N, C-alpha and C positions, 0 to 999 in steps of 0.2 A: 504494500500500500504506500502511495506517495502523495504528498501535498506540497504545493508551492503557492505561497500566498503573497500577493503584492500588498505591502503594508505602508505604502508611501504616505497615506493619510494618517498614520499613527506616529506619535512622538513620545519620548520619555521626558517627563518634566521634573521628576524627583528621583533621587538616588540615596539610599542609605546602606551602610556597610558595617558589618561586624566580621572581622577577619583575624587570623592569627597574628598579623603584623600590627594590629591595633584597631580601634573603633574609628569610624569616620573616613571621609574622603581623603583628607590630607595624609593620614597614616597609610591608607591604601596606595596612594600615589607614590609616596616615599618608598614603600616596600616594593612596588613593582619596578620603579626606576633603579633602585639599588640592586635588585636581583638577588637579594639575600634570602636563602631558604629559611623557613621558620621552624624547622624540625628540631626537637630536643627530646630528652628522656621524659616520658610522661609521669605525672604523679599517680600513685596507686589508685586514686579515686577515679581516674579516667582510663586506666588500663596498663598492662605490662608491655613495654616496648617504647618505640619512638613514634612521634607524630607531631602535628602542628596544632597546638591547643591555643585557645583564645585567652591567654593568661592575663592580659591587660583589660579584659572585659569588665565594664562597670555599668550596672543599671541604675546607679544612684541618681535620684532626681528625675528619673524617667518612669520606672515601674514602682508603684506604691508597695511598701514592705509587706502589707497583708496579701497583696496579689503575688508578689515575688515568690513567696513560699509555696504557692499553689501551682507554679509553672514548672514544666520540665525544661531541660537545658535548651533544646531547639526553640521552644516557645519564648524563652527569655531573649535569646538572640534575635528572633523574628520581631518581637515587640520593639526592641531598641532600633533595629534597622528600619522598621516602618515609621517610627517616630522621626528618625533622621530624614527619611524620604519625603514625608509630608512637609517637614520644615524646609527642606531643600526646594520643594515645589511652591513655596510661598504660602503654605497653609499653617494653621495653628494646631499642632498635634494634641495639645491638652484640651482644646475645645472640641476635638473630634471633627468629623465631617458629616454630621447629621444633616446639615443643610443640603447635602447632595442626595438625600433620600435613598431610593432604591436604585440609583444610577451609578453607584460605585461598587464594583465587584472585587473579589479577592480570590486569587488562585495561588496555591502553595505547592511547591515541589520539594520532596524530601526522600531520603532513604531511611534515615534512622528515627524519624518522628514516631513517637509512641513505643518504640522498642525498649528503651531503658526502663520506662515506667511499667511496661508489661512484665518485664523480668522482675522488677522490684515488687510488683503486686502478686505475681504468681509464686515466687519462691517461698515466702512464708505461708501462703495458702496451701501449697503442696506439703510443706513441712508440718504445719499445725492445724490445717483444716480451715473452716470458715472464720474461726477466731483470729487467724493470722492475716486476713484480708483487710487492707487499709482503704477506707472510703476516700481518703485524701488523694490516693494515688490513682484511683480508678478513672477519673475524667481524662487523665493523660495517657491512658493505655491505647487510645485510638490514633491512627496516623493523622487524622484531621483535627487533632487537639489545637495545634497552632492557629489554624484558620478560625476556629471557634473563639479562642482567646482574643485574637485580633479583632474579630467582629464586635465582641463585647467592649473591648478597650477603646476602640475608635469609632464606634457607631456605624459599622459597615452593614448595610441592609440589602445590598445587591446580591447577584449570584455568587455562589461560593463553591470551590472545588479543590480537592487535594490529589496530587499525583505522587505515586511512590515508584521510584526506579533507582537503579544503581548509579548511573552517571548523568542522565539527562532529564530528570524529573522537572527541573526548573524550566527547561525548554518546552516540555509538554504543557506546563502551566502557562507559559507565554503564548503558546499556540491557542490554548483555550480562551485566554483573556482577549486575544485578537478577534476570535470568533464572536465573543459577546459584544464587543464594541462595533465590529463591522455589521453585525446583524441587528443592531439597535437595542439590544438588551441592556446595555450599559453605555455611559458616556466615558467612563474611565475605569481602570482596574489596577489594583495593587498586585504585582507579581512578586512572589517571595520564594527564595530558596533557603532552606534552613536544615542544618544537621548538627548533632552533638556527639562527641566522643563518649564512650562508656566501655567498661572492661569486656563485656561479652562480645561487643563488636570486634575488638582487637583479637580476642581469642578465636572467634569464628574465622576471621580473615587469615590469622596465622595458621590455624588448622587446615585451611584450604591452600596454604602455601602461596598466598597472594601478596604478602607483604615483603618489602625490601628488608633484608636481614643486616645490611651494613650501614644503613642510615643515609644513603645518598642515591636516590633513584635516578638522578640525572646522569650518573657515571655509566650505568649499564642497564639497558632496558630489560635485560633478562632477569634482573634481581627482584622486580616487583615494585609496587607503589608504597607510599606511606600515607596514612589517613590524616585528615584534618577536620576542622569544624568551623562553624560560623553561620552567618545569614547575610543575604543580600535582598534588598527591597527596591522595586522600580515602580514608579507611578506612570502608568501607560494611559495616554489620553488620545482621543481623536484630535486632529489638528484644529478643527473648528471649535471644539470645546476649550482647548488650551488658549487659542487666540481670543475667544470671547471673555475669558477671565484675565487676560493680560499676561499669561505665563509664557516664558521664553524657554523653548525646549533645549534640553542637553544634547539630544540627538534625534534624528528622524530614522524610522525604519524604512528600508527599501524592500527587503524581502526576507521571508523565513521559509526555508524548504526542509522537508523531512522525508525520509524514505526508510521503510522497514525491510530488512532482509528476510528471505524465506526461511532461513535456518541460521543458527548461531555460529556458522563457520566463518573463518577469517575471509574467505573469498566472497561469500555473500555479504559480509559486513562492508568490505571495501567496495564492492559493486554498488551497494545501497548508498554509501557515502559519496561515491563519485556521481551517482545519478542525482542525489540531492544537490550537489554542487553544479551540475550541468546547467541548471537554470541561470547560474551566475557566471557562465563561461566568459562573457564579454566584459565583466567588471574589471576595474583596475584599482584594487585597494592599495592604499599607501601604508596600511598596517594590517597585520593578521594575528588573530588569537587562536591558538590550537589547544587541543585537549590531551596531548601526551602527558602521561603521569608516571612513567616508569613501568607500567603494565605492558608486557610484551604485545598483547593484542591491540591495545589502543595506540601504542607507539607505531606498530606496523601499519595501522589504518592511516595515521597521520602521515607517515612516510610515503605510503602509496598515493595519497591525495596530493602531496607535494610533487611527486614525480609526474602526475598527470597535469599539473598546473605550474610549470617551472617559472612562468612569468610573475607569479604571485610572490610577494616579499616573504622572507623567512619569518616563521611564526614565533611569537612569544607564548610560553607555556606556563600559565599561572599555577597549574597543579603541581609543578615541580618546586614551587615556592610555598604554597599554602596547603597542599595535600588534596587527596581525593575525598569525596563526601564532605566537602566544605560548603555545602549548599546545593548538593546534587546537580552540579553544572552551572549554578548561578554565578560562581566565581569567574567563569569565562566571560559571561555577558558583562559583569562588573568591570573586568579588566579592559574590555573594549571601550569603556567610557572614561578611562583614566588618562588618556592622552589625546590632544587635539588632532583631528584627522578629517580629511574630506570623505574618505570611505574606509570603513573597518569591516573586515570579513572575519567571522567567527565560525570555526569548524568544531563540531562537538561529536566526536566518535563515541560509540557505545559498544560494550562487550556483547550486548543483546538488545533487541528492540530497535527503536527508531534512531537513525543517524540524523543529525541536524546541521544545517548550515544557515547562517544569518548574515545579512548585510545591513550595516548602519551607515548613515551619511550625516555630515555636518556636526561631528562630535566636537563639543566645546567644553572648556573647563570652568569658565567664569560663571557665577550664579546668575 
């Protein structure tokens, strides 16, 4: 199945970032420009091994203390990122967006959302029976916990959806948000990618021999990837809606193409990625963001795409700095907005499911 959507009338007017290199746009820009990986030995509370944790994350002054204790890690990251995105778009995050009524949607992409809370809820239940089940944990055991928390926190009353995928859930969320706006179901949408590290995730990845064992996935793609965490929030609006309220876009979307392979083989994955990119054959990007992570499969897909399009510039690979699962692909779209460019192409390969390629135009840094 393939989709290629002309998004020329859709713009990004707000951006919020929680990343291992720090919170906010300035920290993200500095981290991307420096090219310094954020990997370190993780604390026991997050897992055994190395990864890119959001050690500097601070929700102080943004999430009320009573709410903070009720949120899982991805929801905390998502709340702060959305707060930043609304402020960046010229809106008052604390006042919410209730004035937009049912015209503001939210679409969340995640891999880990709900997983840590599910383990924390089920483990004592299995050990001690119903007496061990915590009602405080239960609301966070579902993958769409973050979207629910965001709707309550910011007064979002429009359509809502959550996508769960290993690498590209945030791009699936973006695709859905674009459909809502293009169909007239919404004037704008918050697109959010959010993931959090926790011990079971690292144990599962290590057991499947997916993780890099030497701590530098960029050196040798046969070693595997390192995990990360964080959240990225984008306020997507129709151009007419943004202009009517006097908003100046950070970037315009030109196209979003996706293609699913018939099977999870490398050949099918590369064929799907190339077909997704075929609709952008004539573009001349001055910047390219790629999804190589140290995973042999993803790196091979990126290499194959580069061979097919030798005229494209060499790609920057944010996952080699901030890790995999750092917002289930949202970190790629975020990186595309951190440097001024006439055209930015984002390739988002996946180990299974849909391969995505996006083209943005007129990327600017000033608010």
